[in-house]
N, C-alpha and C positions, 0 to 999 in steps of 0.2 A: 322348539329349542322356545324353556320359557321364560316368556322377557320378566328384565329388571329394571324396578318405577322405587327409584329415591324416595321416599319423602318425611313431611319431619320427620313422624312417627318410627321411620328405619333408621335418622341421622340425626341428631343433635345441630341447633344450624348453625356458618356461620357468624349469626350474627351475635351469638351465643357465646363466641369467643371472646377473650380479653379484649380492656378496654381500649388497648395498642393495633388489635385488630388484627391482631397474628392467630391465623388460627393455632385451636389446639393438638398437643403432637399426638393427642390420642384421636381427632377430630380425621387428620393425615390417613391413621391409621388405620380408621374405618375405611374413610374411602377408596384406600390401598384397595382394602379387602373387594369392597365392593366389587371394583373396577378389574377385576382377576375373575369376578362372575358374571361381565359384564354383555349382552347382548348386543347393542346397539352400533356399537363397532363394526361387526358381524352384517347386522340389516342394510346397511347402509354400503358396506359391499357388495352383500349380495345382490342387493336391489341394484346400485347404479351397474353394475358388471351383466345384470341380468335385461332388464330395461331398456336400460337406455343403449351399452355396450362399449363401440371403441366412440371415439369423440375426439375427431381431428380436430385439430383448431381450425376457430371460424366458418369449419361446415356449419353446415343442418344436425351432423352428428351432435358435434357442439349442441349446438343451441338448445336444441333436445334435454343438451345433459343442465342446463342450467335452468330447462323450467324447473327441470326432474329434482332441482336441488331447493329452488326456493319455495317448491311444494312439502321435499321432507323436512328442510329448516325451520318450516312453520309449525308444523306438526309436533317437531320434538321440543319445543314454548320459545322458540329466539325469538328473540325484540329483534327490529328492525330490523326485517330482512328485505334485501334488495339487491340488483343491477350495479354495476358501473360498468357504463356499452365501453369497448375503443376499438377503433378500424385497423384492421393489418389485412398486408398484400396475402392471398392465399395460394397456397400450390398442396395439387391432387397430386396422385401417382397414374399408374397407368398398365399399362403392357409391361411387363417384368421377365427378359427372358437373355440364356448368355448357356451359346453352343459350340465347345472343342471343333472346330472341324477337319484340323493337321495338327498332330501327326494323329493321335489318336483319337479319331471320333466322340461326343458326346454329350450330351447337357448338365448343363452347371446349374446351382440353385441361388439365387440374384436378389438385389430387392434394390428400390433406386434408393439412393440418401435422399434429404432434406434438401430441396431447393436443387434435385440433380437440375442439368437440360437436359437438352431431351436426343434422339435421334431422331433418323424419316420415319415415319414407320417400318418400312422396310428394313430398320436396323442398319448398321453396319458391319463391317471387315476389314478388321485389321489384327497386325500382327505383334503377338504380347511382349511386351518390356517390362522386367522384373526391378523391384529395387527391395532392399532390404528393411529399408526406414523414408522416413520424407530426408533426414538430413541425403541419405543419399542422393535421393530423386533433387531435392535442392545442386547437390554438388555436378549432375549431370549434364552433360552437354546438350546444348535445344536440339541436336542434329540429332541425340540420342534419339529422343523424346518425337520429333514432328511426327505428326502423321498416326505413330502409332495408339492403342491401349495401355494405357500403363496400368501395372499393378505390384501394389504396396502390400509387402505379408509384416508379418510382426506376429509375438505370441503374449495376448494379455495373460496375466498372472491372478488368480483371485487372492484378496486379503481381504481379511474380520473389517477392516475399515475406508473398503473399497477405492482405496487411492493409487489402486492399478487402473482406476479410468482418464486419471489427471494424466499419466507417462506412458499410458499406450495408445488414448487420443486422438495424437495427431494425425497419422494416415486420413483418419475421418476429417480432421476441424481442417489442418490446413495443404493438404496433399491436395482436394481437386485442383484449389487455385492455384500453389506450385508447376501443378501438370496441364492447366490450362494455360499457364505464361510459356511455357516450355513447345505449345504447339501440338501437344497431344490431342488423337480425338474421341480420346475418354478417358479414365479412369475405373478400375476396381478396385477395390482393400479388400483386408480379411478381417472377416465384420470384428466389430469389436466387444468382446466375450468372451466367458471362458467358460464355456458349452459343448461336446461334441454333437449335437443334435441338428439334426440338417435342417437347419432353420436361419435363412443370413438375419441380423441386428442392422436394424433401420439407424436411426439417428438425426440432427442439424447438421446442418454445414452449411456456411456461406465466400457466396466469392466474395474474392476481395476486389473491393473500386477499382471500376477499369479492368476487371477482368470478364472474358468472355463465358456465359458456362457452356460446362459438356458436359458429358452423361457422365455420371457418376455412380458405380451402384456399388455394394455389398455381397462376397459372396457368404454362405455357408462357413462356417469353420472345417469339417468335412471335405467342400467342397474347392475352398482357398486351398488347402494340403495337396489335394489332389490335383489339383494346377500345378505348385510347387512339386511335387513325382516327374510331375509332364515334362514342366520346363526344367527337370534334372538332367533329365535324358541326353540333352543335349539339340535337341531338334529344333527348329523353328515349328512357333506356334499359334496357329487364325484360330481366333476369336471370331463368333459371329454374338451381334451384343443389341439388344434391343428392351431400350428403356424409352417410355415415350408418355412421363408424366406432362403438366403443366400451369400455368400458374391460370386462374379464372378471374385473376381481379380484386377488389378492395371488398373485406368482406369484413360483418362484426361478430367480435368474441367478448369475453368481458366477465368481469372480476362480482362472486357472490360474495352477500357478506349477509350477516348475521352476527347477533351482540347480545350480550346479558348484561342489562347494564348496572353500572355498579353505584358505590352510594356516592363515592367523591367524583364527580367530573375533572375537578383539578385532580388527583391523583395518577391518572394518564389513562394510558393503553395497555391493554396487554393480548396481542396481537399473536392469534395461532393456526393453522391449517396446512395447506399443501397442493396440488395443483389440479383443477378439473378434469382440463384435456389428457389427451394420450395420442400414441402414437395410434397407428389405421390397420394393425397385424394382427392385434391379438383383442384384449377385452379393456385393459388398461389397469388389471385387478390388484396388482405388487405397484404399476408407476401409475395413475399415483390415486386410485382409489381408495386402497388402504391409509395411506397416509390422510389423505380428510374422514374416512372413520375415525382411527385411531382418537385425531385432535378433537375432532367433534363428541366422541363421546365420552372425551374426558371434559371436555367444556360442560358437557349436560352436564356429569355425577360433581362438579364445583359448584355449576350452579341452583341444580335442586337440592345443596347444602344447605341454600341460602343466600341473600344476598351480598355478591362480592365488593369487599373496597374499593378495588377498583372495576373497568369497564374491562369486559372480556372481549372479543372482536376474532371471530374463524372467519377465512378468510378460503373461498374455495379460488386458488388465480385459475385466468385461465390462460391460453397460447402460449404455455411456460416451455413446451417441448420445443417449439419451434423460432425462439426469442428470448425468451425471459418476459414476452410482452407485457403481463397479466403486472407481474412487479412492477416492471419501470410505468405501466399503468397510476399504480396505486403510491408508487412516489412520489411521482408528481401533481398527485392527485390531495395526498398528506401527508406530505413532507414536513407540514407546519404543524400537525397535531402535536402531545408529546404522548413521543410511546414512551413506556416502564420497560416493556420488556417484545421481542418477536423472534419468535420461532418458528419451526417446518421440518413436517412429518415425510420425505419426501427417500424413502428408501427400503422399499418394500414394505412387508410385515412382518421378516423375523424379530428374536429379539433384541432390546435392548443391552445395550452392557457398556456403555461409558455415555458419562457427560464432560458437557463441554458449556463455557460461556465466558462471555468478553462483558462485564458491566461495572459498573466505579469500583477506585477501594472502598469506597462505604459500604456497600453491600457487598464482600465478601463473606461477611458471617451468615446472609440468607445461602448465599453459595452452598456454604459448609452445610448450614442447616439441612440443604434441600438433597446434596452427595448423601447426609445419613439420611435420612428419611427413602433413599434410593439404595443405599446397599444392599437392606432385605433382598432385593428382588436381582442380587444378584449386578450393582451396574454399580463400575469406578469411576473413582471420579479422574478427569479430564483437566487439559491446562485449563489458567484462567484469565488466560490472553487470546482464545481465536475462536470464534464458533460461529455459521456460518449454514446454508439451505440455498436452492436456485432463486426461488423467486423474492428472496426476504435478499439475497446477500446485495441488492443495489441499497439497500437499505440500511447493512449491514456499513459498506460503504460511508454511507454519512452519517456514521456515528450514532446509532441509533443500538441499545443493549439487545444485545443479543444470547440464547441459549439455544444448547443444541444436547438432542438426541440420540446419537448416535446407536441405528441398528447393526445388525452384525449382518455381514455385505457380501461372506464368504460364497453364497449363489445365488448372488443377488444375478448376476452382469450373467448367469448360463439362462438368464427368461428377461432378460432388458431389453426392450423395447423386439421382444419377438413376439410370432405367433401362440409360441407356448405364454406368455402373460398374460393368464385367467382366473380365473377363481380355484379352484381345485388345488392353486399352488398357497395360496396362504393358509395356515398354520391357527386353527381358534385355537388352545392357547397362547403359541405366540403371540397371539396377534393381542389376548387382552393382557399380557405381558408388558406391550406398547402401555395399553389403556393406563396399567397402576400407573408405570411412570410419570405420562402425561399429566394424569390427573392431581397426582403427585406435585410437580414441579406447580402445573400453574394454580392448587389450591394450596402452596404457599404465596407466589408472584404474587397473585390479586389478590390476596390482602396483608400484604408485608406493606409500613408505610415509609420504608430504606429508599431512597433516591438510587438507582440504578441509573442513571447515568450525570452525567455526562461521560463518554468515555472518547474518548482520542481518535482521534483520525489518522491510518497511518500517513506516514509522509508533515504531518502538520506536529 
């Protein structure tokens, strides 16, 4: 594909916008149209997934990802490119097998959940005890669970706004700790997903303080339903389970940062980005190479059109998947800097359909202007008292003004945290629509002198 290079000859400079620094409407429109032909986002997504591949947090693969990111961001012309490192405890997976021994012998497809405990190398054998929800598991007597392999089932529903992830995530997030407290030998869950491919969905879970780690795995949805049917026959079911992950100690991760310096250092920073790390089953194309690519390509388009009023800071967060460590490290290091707006792309690469915000009352006219500029892209205005993102949630929690460009999540959880998270799932035209949406938002926010904060903090 032919690459698009924007120059002063191609677009009028932001520096030539009205004296109050607001970009002229026709410039925003022209930037948006240029974004709909953008090749930079695809180039980043393709390059990162091909030349680095999976990027499990704290491993050598994520380290190669940081080196790749620094080189790429410098080649795109960004300034102040650097890595801000932090240490973390690193978990890696090992052997993963599940097999029904009785009453109907057969193999099942399973993967370990993040921070799962380990079976002995030869595995364990135990009777399955089934629960339809975490609440049912919590209500069970310890004697009903002790020494058994717990199976928690549920059915996640696909939604455009991805709200099902919060509703149906409890078996993964809380289930292992509850099962361990009750004396279970292990736990297996139906994957948190909406597909019917025979691919299990991994994901992080953190054992509660004082709870001993036990083996914890996720069955692919077809295998979970197969286990359901076997249990429905009413006979005792015995499983042999082998999960041998391990913790390899403290290693280094880091946030990769690049900037387009603004004309006024006092005007604050506009932070945009996504997370560099991924789970290790696929190549992390939709989660979250695409998010990095979208926000970086959009920032480049705005920067190529002229020096903005505010500094635009691109952050490729490290170690998001395993506990939001990159976001927390960024908060600890930069919480005293003025951030005019923070925003993150981390829901794949399908089209943006909604714009949400959480900014000051004074900035509401700017929100309206952004919403109007986004409308031609098929994006509706959402609420103005709520916006979020995974890595930036720790910044939103301390009052940083936040904006959110919501992507269509209908098919996201078909692919999320599975071996199917690969480049072929990224649709180029939808990717470009994302870039156009982000270019629109960044161009306006980075050049409007309004104060987007302070934002009230919940509970204060």
